[in-house]
C-alpha positions, 0 to 999 in steps of 0.5 A: 500499500502506498503512503498516499493510500495509507493516509487515505485509509487512516483518514477514513478510519478516523472519520468513522471512529469520530462519527461513532463516538462523537455522534451521541455526544453532539446529538443525543439530546436531540435524538432522545427528545425526538425519539421519545416523542415518536415513541409516545406517538407510536405507542399511542397508536399501537396501544389504543385498542388495548387501553379499552380491551386489555388491562394488562396493556394499560398496566404496562403503559403505566409502568413504562412511563416511569422508565421513560422518565428516567431515560429522558433524564439520561439515568440509563442504568435505572431506566434499563434495570429499575429499582425496588419501586420503579420497573425498568425496561428489562422487567417490562419486556419480561413481564409484558412479553407480547403486548405492544409496550413490552415490544416498545421496551425492547427498543428502549433497552437497546438504545440504553445498552448502546449508550452504556457501551454493552453493544451485544445486548444493544443488538439483541434488544434492537433485533427483537424490536418490531416496528410494525410498519411504522417507518419513522421509528423503524428508521431510527432502530435500523440506525441504532443497530448500524451504530451497535454493529459498527462498534462490534467492528461488523462493518458489513452488517453495520453498512446494511442497517445504515443504508436502510436507516438512510432510506426508510424515512426521508422525511427526516433528512437530518438522521437519513443523511447522517446514516447515509454518510456513516454507511459511505465512510464504512464502505470507504474503510472496507475498500469498497470505493464504488459503493461508497461513491454511490452512497455519497451520491445518493446522499447529495441528491436526496439531502443537498440542504443538510449539513452532510449534503453541503459537505459531501463533495469533499468526500467525493473528490477524495475518491476521485469524483468531481463535478 
């Protein structure tokens, strides 16, 4: 490998590491608040019939509310595990298996584990979550899976989930462009230059007015693609 190629590989790898480690630090509050709002909405849609017909679901909703409050306060271990008076997401998953709320707790648990650095358990719970056709929430779950697999150095799986996250719900331009960008960086790191170029071009075409859309030309240029 030439010195130039070594520098390029190092730059791409550093960018991936910076993105993976820095994204939550810079955007966690925004994402948590947005995710929480969406979860409340989706949970309400999924839970509507249960509120009327199934007391078990209603009880689950009451219990997850307290875990969600801890999640929003960044008390992630408490949100996940609970304590003697407040159930956590793990207990809700076990106690209310088969309910919409138990399913929702899988997503929360996956994100808690991701932020706590337990990436294998993050994957376990995120894979168990079923978005039931709600594309906005599915896109976020796919992006979280991409983060977890990236941390586990399973780049092919991470790329697949990042690409899906970037394509499922284009109405959320911020996250869609971010996840396509991550897919492109990991493709670069994996030596799949043509695929990286294709993803970067997709990002540029679909999300030109996002932060990543404005800066993507320099990433294309370093791969030999110019306007």
